[in-house]
Residue, then its C-alpha position, 0 to 999 in steps of 0.5 A: m483434608r481440605n473442604p470439599l466446598k471450597v474446592v468445588i467453588a474454586g473449580l467452578g471459578g476456574l470454569v467461569v474464567a475459562v469460559g470467559v476467555v473463550v467467549i472474549t476470544l471468539s467476540a474478538v474474532g467476530i464470532h458472536l455466541n448469540d448467533s450460534a444458530s445462525t446460517p450464512s444467509a442471517v449474516p448481515a451484509p457488510a454496509p457499502s463503503s464510500v472508502p475505496s477498497p484496497p487494490p487487488a494483490q495482482s496490482r501491487p507488482a504493477a505498482r511497483a513496476v510504475a514506480q520503478a519506471v518513474l524513478q528511472a525517468e526522473a533520473q534521466v530528466l535530471g541527467m544522473p543515474p537512478r541510485q544517485l537519485t535515490q541516495q539524493l531523496r534519501q538525504g532530503t533533497t527533493l525533486s524540485q530542488l534537484a530540478a532547479q539545480k539543473g535549471i529545470d521548471q516544473a512544467s518542463f520536468q513534468a513534460q520531460l518525465v512523461q516523455d521518457v517514462k513512456p518507452i520504459l512502461d512500454q517495455d514493462v507492458q511488453s514483459g507482462e508486468l503492466t497491462a495496457a490499461q495500468e500504463q495509460q493510467a500511470l501516464r495519465r496520472l503523471s501528466t497531472q502531477i509529479p510524484r515526490w516533486s516536494q517529498a524527499t524519501p523515495s517510495r518503498a517500491t523504489q527502494 
C-alpha cells in the first residue's frame, strides 16, 4: 500500500493549488479576500477622471444616424450615389481628392455639406432617431470640420 504521509501531503498540495487558483481568479475580477467583511460603504469610490466616459448606449443609434446622414450628404455634394462614395473611400480615395476632381474646394464642400445634411437630420429628428440637441451638435461639428476629409475609410456606422 502507499505511504499515507505522501497521500496526505499530495492532497494538501492539491488543496493549496486549488485555493491559489480561486484567490487569483477572485483578485482578477476585483474581489479581494482581505475585504471579506467590507460593506458597500467601505468600498472606495472611484477617483474622478478627466477622461470622458463612453457615451450611453442610447446615443449609439444616434451616432449611426448622423454618420449615415453625413455620408448621404457628402455623396450629394459630390454628385454620386452613397454606395459609390463608400466604394471610392474603401479603395483609398479621400473626400478631398474626390472634391478636387469635381473642382470643389474645402470651404465650398463644407458649406454645401452642412446645407445638404440639415434636411436629412431633420427627417431623423422627426422619425425619433435623433433629438433636436443631437442634430444641433452634429451641425455645429460639421461647420467646424469635415469628417474623413483626408481619411479614405468610411466609418463603421456607414458600412
